C-alpha positions as CSV (number, residue, x, y, z in Angstrom):
1,X,103.6,82.5,158.3
2,X,102.8,80.3,160.8
3,X,99.2,81.4,161.2
4,X,98.8,80.2,157.5
5,X,99.5,76.9,157.9
6,X,97.7,76.7,161.2
7,X,94.4,77.7,158.9
8,X,95.7,75.4,156.5
9,X,96.1,72.5,158.7
10,X,92.7,73.4,160.5
11,X,91.1,73.5,157.3
12,X,92.6,70.1,156.1
13,X,91.3,68.3,159.5
14,X,87.8,70.2,158.9
15,X,87.6,68.1,155.7
16,X,88.7,64.7,157.2
17,X,91.9,64.7,155.5
18,X,94.8,63.0,157.3
19,X,97.9,64.6,155.9
20,X,99.0,67.6,154.2
21,X,101.8,67.2,151.7
22,X,103.9,69.9,149.8
23,X,107.1,70.2,147.6
24,X,109.9,72.8,147.5
25,X,112.8,73.3,145.3
26,X,116.2,72.6,147.4
27,X,117.6,75.5,146.3
28,X,115.4,77.4,148.9
29,X,116.4,76.7,152.3
30,X,114.4,79.0,153.7
31,X,111.4,77.4,152.9
32,X,112.5,73.8,153.4
33,X,113.7,75.4,157.2
34,X,110.3,76.5,157.6
35,X,108.3,73.0,156.3
36,X,110.7,71.3,159.2
37,X,110.1,73.8,161.9
38,X,106.4,73.3,161.4
39,X,106.4,69.7,161.6
40,X,106.8,68.4,157.9
41,X,109.1,65.7,157.1
42,X,110.8,64.4,153.3
43,X,109.1,61.9,152.3
44,X,110.3,62.2,148.6
45,X,112.4,63.7,146.0
46,X,112.3,64.2,142.2
47,X,114.3,66.1,139.3
48,X,113.3,67.9,136.8
49,X,115.9,67.9,133.6
50,X,115.1,71.9,133.3
51,X,116.1,72.7,137.0
52,X,119.8,72.6,138.3
53,X,118.4,71.3,142.0
54,X,115.5,68.5,142.8
55,X,112.7,69.2,144.6
56,X,111.6,67.7,147.8
57,X,108.2,66.7,149.1
58,X,107.2,67.1,152.5
59,X,104.5,65.2,154.6
60,X,102.5,66.3,157.9
61,X,100.5,63.3,159.4
62,X,97.2,65.0,160.8
63,X,96.0,63.4,164.1
64,X,92.3,63.3,164.8
65,X,91.0,63.6,168.2
């Protein structure tokens, strides 16, 4: 999975993007842990009435050289 994140980051950087944003259902702790481990930070949360738990939004700021 780490290679997928690397490819996504490289692609985003090559297109001039300044950040990558993802979301995860908070009842999925493995995904949340993976996002945090790869440098993403929580920037928000939303609760849908049809879900028991909220979703968290993650963002990773890309540094261009």
